[in-house]
Backbone as numpy.savetxt, mean C-alpha at the origin, in Angstrom:
# Nx Ny Nz CAx CAy CAz Cx Cy Cz
-5.16 4.58 -21.30 -3.77 4.24 -21.58 -3.52 2.79 -21.17
-2.90 2.08 -22.05 -2.55 0.68 -21.81 -1.32 0.63 -20.91
-1.38 -0.23 -19.89 -0.24 -0.39 -18.98 0.24 -1.83 -19.02
1.53 -2.00 -19.18 2.14 -3.33 -19.17 2.99 -3.42 -17.90
2.58 -4.32 -17.01 3.31 -4.48 -15.75 4.61 -5.23 -16.00
5.69 -4.66 -15.48 7.00 -5.29 -15.61 7.35 -6.03 -14.32
7.11 -5.36 -13.21 7.53 -5.92 -11.93 6.64 -5.37 -10.82
6.42 -6.18 -9.81 5.71 -5.74 -8.61 6.66 -5.93 -7.45
6.95 -4.85 -6.74 7.89 -4.88 -5.62 7.16 -5.38 -4.37
6.99 -6.69 -4.32 6.15 -7.31 -3.32 6.68 -7.10 -1.90
7.96 -7.26 -1.68 8.52 -7.11 -0.34 8.34 -5.69 0.18
8.64 -4.69 -0.65 8.49 -3.31 -0.26 7.01 -2.98 0.01
6.14 -3.50 -0.83 4.69 -3.31 -0.66 4.24 -3.91 0.67
4.70 -5.11 0.94 4.32 -5.81 2.18 4.81 -5.04 3.41
6.03 -4.52 3.34 6.57 -3.75 4.47 5.77 -2.47 4.71
5.46 -1.76 3.64 4.67 -0.53 3.76 3.27 -0.84 4.30
2.69 -1.92 3.84 1.37 -2.33 4.31 1.40 -2.67 5.80
2.45 -3.36 6.23 2.59 -3.68 7.66 2.69 -2.41 8.51
3.46 -1.43 8.02 3.58 -0.16 8.74 2.22 0.52 8.89
1.45 0.54 7.80 0.12 1.17 7.85 -0.82 0.38 8.75
-0.73 -0.95 8.73 -1.58 -1.76 9.60 -1.23 -1.53 11.07
0.07 -1.39 11.38 0.47 -1.08 12.75 -0.06 0.28 13.18
0.05 1.24 12.28 -0.47 2.57 12.55 -1.99 2.52 12.76
-2.65 1.75 11.93 -4.09 1.56 12.04 -4.47 0.96 13.39
-3.73 -0.04 13.82 -4.00 -0.66 15.12 -3.82 0.35 16.26
-2.81 1.18 16.16 -2.59 2.21 17.18 -3.74 3.22 17.20
-4.19 3.62 16.03 -5.29 4.58 15.94 -6.56 3.99 16.54
-6.84 2.74 16.20 -8.03 2.09 16.77 -7.90 1.93 18.28
-6.70 1.65 18.76 -6.49 1.55 20.20 -6.68 2.91 20.86
-6.23 3.98 20.19 -6.45 5.33 20.72 -7.94 5.64 20.84
-8.71 5.19 19.88 -10.17 5.39 19.95 -10.76 4.66 21.14
-10.28 3.43 21.40 -10.72 2.68 22.58 -10.34 3.41 23.86
-9.11 3.92 23.89 -8.66 4.66 25.07 -9.50 5.92 25.29
-9.80 6.62 24.20 -10.60 7.84 24.35 -11.98 7.51 24.91
-12.55 6.40 24.50 -13.84 5.98 25.05 -13.71 5.59 26.52
-12.61 4.93 26.87 -12.39 4.53 28.26 -12.19 5.76 29.16
-11.47 6.74 28.65 -11.20 7.95 29.44 -12.49 8.74 29.65
-13.32 8.82 28.62 -14.51 9.68 28.67 -15.80 8.91 28.96
-15.67 7.73 29.52 -16.84 6.91 29.86 -17.77 6.72 28.67
-17.19 6.40 27.53 -17.91 6.14 26.27 -18.64 7.36 25.70
-18.33 8.55 26.20 -18.98 9.76 25.67 -18.30 10.26 24.40
-17.00 10.07 24.30 -16.25 10.54 23.13 -15.46 9.40 22.52
-15.41 9.39 21.20 -14.54 8.48 20.46 -13.78 9.36 19.48
-12.61 9.80 19.92 -11.89 10.81 19.15 -10.38 10.65 19.29
-9.68 11.20 18.34 -8.22 11.28 18.41 -7.79 12.69 18.80
-8.75 13.54 19.03 -8.49 14.94 19.35 -8.23 15.10 20.85
-6.99 15.34 21.20 -6.61 15.45 22.61 -7.25 16.68 23.26
-7.52 17.70 22.49 -8.15 18.91 23.04 -9.56 18.59 23.53
-10.29 17.81 22.75 -11.64 17.42 23.16 -11.61 16.57 24.43
-10.63 15.68 24.51 -10.50 14.85 25.71 -10.12 15.72 26.90
-9.19 16.65 26.70 -8.79 17.56 27.78 -9.98 18.39 28.25
-10.76 18.89 27.30 -11.94 19.68 27.66 -12.94 18.84 28.45
-13.12 17.59 28.05 -14.05 16.71 28.76 -13.57 16.48 30.19
-12.26 16.21 30.35 -11.70 15.97 31.69 -11.83 17.20 32.58
-11.46 18.36 32.06 -11.50 19.57 32.89 -12.95 19.98 33.21
-13.87 19.67 32.30 -15.29 19.97 32.57 -15.83 19.09 33.70
-15.34 17.87 33.81 -15.81 16.95 34.85 -15.31 17.35 36.23
-14.15 17.97 36.32 -13.55 18.26 37.63 -13.42 19.75 37.93
-13.58 20.58 36.92 -13.37 22.03 37.04 -11.92 22.38 37.39
-10.99 21.48 37.13 -9.57 21.78 37.29 -9.05 22.31 35.95
-8.11 23.23 35.97 -7.57 23.73 34.70 -6.64 22.72 34.01
-6.08 21.77 34.75 -5.14 20.80 34.19 -5.85 19.49 33.86
-5.70 19.06 32.62 -6.31 17.80 32.20 -5.66 16.62 32.90
-4.34 16.68 33.10 -3.63 15.60 33.78 -4.10 15.48 35.23
-4.24 16.62 35.92 -4.74 16.58 37.29 -6.18 16.07 37.33
-6.97 16.46 36.37 -8.35 15.97 36.28 -8.36 14.46 36.08
-7.49 13.96 35.20 -7.41 12.52 34.95 -7.00 11.78 36.23
-6.05 12.35 36.98 -5.64 11.73 38.24 -6.80 11.69 39.22
-7.52 12.78 39.34 -8.65 12.86 40.27 -9.73 11.83 39.90
-9.93 11.62 38.62 -10.95 10.67 38.16 -10.39 9.24 38.04
-9.15 9.06 38.49 -8.44 7.77 38.41 -8.34 7.27 36.97
-8.10 8.20 36.08 -7.94 7.90 34.65 -6.57 8.30 34.15
-5.63 8.53 35.05 -4.33 9.02 34.62 -3.55 7.99 33.80
-3.68 6.70 34.10 -2.95 5.68 33.33 -3.42 5.65 31.87
-4.73 5.53 31.59 -5.13 5.54 30.18 -4.88 6.89 29.51
-5.00 7.98 30.28 -4.75 9.30 29.71 -3.29 9.44 29.30
-2.37 9.04 30.16 -0.94 9.12 29.83 -0.60 8.21 28.64
-1.21 7.04 28.60 -0.98 6.13 27.48 -1.50 6.74 26.18
-2.67 7.37 26.24 -3.24 8.04 25.07 -2.28 9.10 24.55
-1.78 9.94 25.47 -0.86 11.02 25.09 0.43 10.45 24.50
0.97 9.39 25.12 2.23 8.80 24.66 2.08 8.21 23.26
1.01 7.46 23.03 0.82 6.84 21.71 0.57 7.92 20.65
-0.25 8.89 20.99 -0.57 9.96 20.03 0.68 10.75 19.65
1.56 10.99 20.61 2.78 11.75 20.31 3.75 10.96 19.44
3.64 9.62 19.45 4.53 8.80 18.62 4.01 8.62 17.20
2.76 8.95 16.97 2.23 8.90 15.61 2.52 10.24 14.94
3.33 10.20 13.90 3.86 11.44 13.34 2.87 12.25 12.52
2.15 11.61 11.62 1.34 12.40 10.69 -0.15 12.06 10.82
-0.69 12.34 11.97 -2.10 12.07 12.20 -2.88 13.37 12.03
-3.10 13.73 10.80 -3.96 14.89 10.51 -5.29 14.36 10.00
-6.30 15.21 10.03 -7.61 14.80 9.55 -7.57 14.40 8.08
-6.80 15.14 7.27 -6.73 14.81 5.85 -5.99 13.49 5.62
-4.94 13.24 6.40 -4.21 11.98 6.29 -5.13 10.81 6.63
-5.86 10.93 7.71 -6.78 9.87 8.13 -7.86 9.67 7.07
-8.41 10.75 6.55 -9.47 10.66 5.54 -8.97 10.00 4.26
-7.71 10.21 3.89 -7.16 9.65 2.67 -6.65 8.22 2.84
-6.44 7.79 4.07 -5.84 6.49 4.31 -6.81 5.47 4.88
-7.74 5.95 5.69 -8.60 5.03 6.43 -10.08 5.32 6.17
-10.91 4.31 6.38 -12.37 4.47 6.37 -12.87 4.08 7.75
-13.82 4.83 8.27 -14.39 4.54 9.58 -15.52 3.53 9.43
-15.52 2.52 10.29 -16.60 1.54 10.35 -17.12 1.51 11.78
-18.10 0.67 12.03 -18.63 0.55 13.39 -17.59 0.01 14.36
-16.65 -0.77 13.84 -15.62 -1.38 14.68 -14.34 -0.55 14.73
-14.31 0.60 14.09 -13.11 1.43 14.06 -12.67 1.69 12.63
-11.45 2.14 12.50 -10.91 2.45 11.19 -10.41 1.18 10.49
-10.50 1.20 9.16 -9.90 0.19 8.30 -9.14 0.93 7.20
-8.21 0.23 6.56 -7.51 0.84 5.43 -8.49 1.01 4.28
-8.50 2.17 3.67 -9.46 2.45 2.61 -9.06 1.72 1.32
-10.05 1.27 0.55 -9.75 0.63 -0.75 -8.96 1.55 -1.67
-9.26 2.84 -1.63 -8.53 3.81 -2.46 -7.05 3.83 -2.07
-6.77 3.85 -0.77 -5.39 3.85 -0.31 -4.68 2.55 -0.72
-5.36 1.40 -0.56 -4.75 0.12 -0.92 -4.43 0.06 -2.41
-5.32 0.61 -3.23 -5.08 0.65 -4.67 -3.87 1.53 -4.99
-3.80 2.71 -4.36 -2.66 3.61 -4.58 -1.35 2.98 -4.11
-1.41 2.26 -2.99 -0.22 1.60 -2.47 0.29 0.56 -3.48
-0.63 -0.22 -4.03 -0.25 -1.22 -5.02 0.34 -0.54 -6.26
-0.28 0.55 -6.71 0.24 1.29 -7.88 1.65 1.82 -7.61
1.89 2.29 -6.38 3.19 2.85 -6.05 4.32 1.82 -6.11
3.98 0.56 -5.89 5.00 -0.49 -5.89 4.94 -1.38 -7.13
4.27 -0.90 -8.17 4.22 -1.62 -9.45 5.00 -0.82 -10.48
5.87 -1.52 -11.19 6.67 -0.88 -12.23 6.07 -1.27 -13.58
5.81 -0.26 -14.40 5.20 -0.47 -15.70 6.19 -0.15 -16.81
5.94 -0.75 -17.97 6.72 -0.45 -19.15 6.53 1.02 -19.52
7.62 1.67 -19.89 7.54 3.08 -20.26 6.60 3.25 -21.44
5.83 4.32 -21.41 4.81 4.57 -22.43 5.41 4.64 -23.84
6.60 5.20 -23.96 7.20 5.34 -25.29 7.64 4.00 -25.87
7.70 2.95 -25.03 8.09 1.63 -25.51 6.89 0.75 -25.87
5.69 1.24 -25.69 4.50 0.45 -26.01 4.42 0.05 -27.48
4.74 0.93 -28.45 4.72 0.49 -29.85 5.72 -0.64 -30.13
6.88 -0.58 -29.50 7.89 -1.64 -29.68 7.35 -2.94 -29.07
6.73 -2.84 -27.93 6.15 -4.01 -27.26 5.09 -4.65 -28.16
4.23 -3.83 -28.75 3.18 -4.36 -29.63 3.78 -5.08 -30.85
4.85 -4.49 -31.43 5.51 -5.14 -32.57 6.12 -6.48 -32.17
6.73 -6.51 -30.99 7.32 -7.76 -30.51 6.24 -8.81 -30.24
5.11 -8.39 -29.74 3.99 -9.31 -29.52 3.55 -9.91 -30.86
3.46 -9.07 -31.90 3.09 -9.56 -33.23 4.13 -10.54 -33.77
5.40 -10.24 -33.55 6.46 -11.14 -34.01 6.36 -12.49 -33.29
6.06 -12.47 -32.04 5.90 -13.72 -31.28 4.76 -14.54 -31.85
3.65 -13.87 -32.16 2.50 -14.57 -32.74 2.87 -15.19 -34.08
3.61 -14.45 -34.91 4.04 -14.98 -36.21 4.97 -16.18 -36.03
5.90 -16.08 -35.12 6.83 -17.19 -34.88 6.08 -18.42 -34.37
5.12 -18.21 -33.49 4.35 -19.33 -32.97 3.52 -19.99 -34.06
3.06 -19.19 -35.03 2.29 -19.74 -36.15 3.14 -20.62 -37.06
4.44 -20.43 -37.06 5.33 -21.22 -37.92 5.56 -22.62 -37.38
4.93 -22.97 -36.32 5.06 -24.27 -35.68 6.52 -24.59 -35.38
7.24 -23.60 -34.92 8.64 -23.81 -34.59 8.82 -24.74 -33.40
7.74 -24.98 -32.68 7.83 -25.88 -31.53 8.16 -27.30 -31.99
7.66 -27.65 -33.17 7.92 -29.00 -33.69 9.36 -29.13 -34.18
9.93 -28.02 -34.58 11.32 -28.04 -35.05 12.25 -27.76 -33.87
13.50 -27.77 -34.15 14.45 -27.33 -33.12 14.49 -25.82 -33.20
13.39 -25.23 -32.71 13.16 -23.80 -32.92 14.26 -22.92 -32.36
14.82 -23.30 -31.26 15.83 -22.43 -30.67 17.09 -22.39 -31.53
17.30 -23.42 -32.34 18.49 -23.40 -33.18 18.20 -22.91 -34.59
16.92 -22.88 -35.00 16.57 -22.40 -36.33 16.74 -20.89 -36.45
16.54 -20.19 -35.38 16.75 -18.74 -35.38 18.12 -18.44 -34.79
18.88 -17.65 -35.50 20.23 -17.29 -35.04 20.41 -15.79 -35.15
21.46 -15.31 -34.49 21.79 -13.89 -34.57 23.20 -13.72 -35.13
23.32 -12.74 -35.98 24.64 -12.33 -36.43 25.35 -11.61 -35.29
26.65 -11.42 -35.46 27.42 -10.71 -34.44 26.95 -9.27 -34.25
26.29 -8.68 -35.27 25.80 -7.30 -35.15 24.42 -7.22 -34.50
23.85 -8.38 -34.16 22.57 -8.40 -33.47 21.38 -8.67 -34.35
21.54 -8.66 -35.68 20.43 -8.94 -36.59 20.13 -10.44 -36.59
18.86 -10.75 -36.75 18.43 -12.16 -36.77 18.51 -12.73 -38.18
18.73 -14.04 -38.25 18.65 -14.74 -39.52 18.15 -16.16 -39.25
17.73 -16.84 -40.32 17.21 -18.21 -40.19 18.30 -19.18 -40.61
18.59 -20.12 -39.75 19.53 -21.18 -40.08 18.75 -22.19 -40.93
18.86 -22.03 -42.26 18.04 -22.83 -43.18 18.42 -24.31 -43.17
19.64 -24.65 -42.83 20.04 -26.07 -42.78 19.27 -26.79 -41.67
19.20 -26.16 -40.52 18.48 -26.78 -39.41 16.98 -26.78 -39.68
16.49 -25.67 -40.25 15.06 -25.58 -40.55 14.67 -26.64 -41.58
15.52 -26.84 -42.59 15.25 -27.80 -43.66 15.26 -29.23 -43.15
16.12 -29.50 -42.19 16.21 -30.89 -41.70 14.97 -31.25 -40.88
14.31 -30.28 -40.30 13.05 -30.51 -39.57 13.22 -31.36 -38.34
14.38 -31.46 -37.83 14.65 -32.31 -36.67 14.31 -31.56 -35.40
């Protein structure tokens, strides 16, 4: 299907992209925190895995108490606070939005393409034949070398909207 772009909502696209980049930075920071909490043993956003790791190290039933005992309560509390502020961090959301690299997550090319599509306005499909006819008319008009004439005045419109040629101006060739 042929698509004719009418408008790209650049400001809205930029704002949405900034939001996702901020979210991405938080997720990558959470991965760093998880590594710091677990002595580089885990790199995860799963708080249950981190809690299990902490309680296994101390044999305490409370992950918070375990973190305090291991002097990891500050990064643990920060991890919990940041994670609770991220609203839609599901595995499917992350898989559809981000790609994992050696340095952490990045925005996926598929997501970036979809984001651009979401903020691009295209000509309605039913208007494509009209668009093609208008393109042909433009080519015909350009072939008439109207640029050499006072082209804007050679073509006129009646009050009903129909076009006509002002033959006096066309004939004068000025």
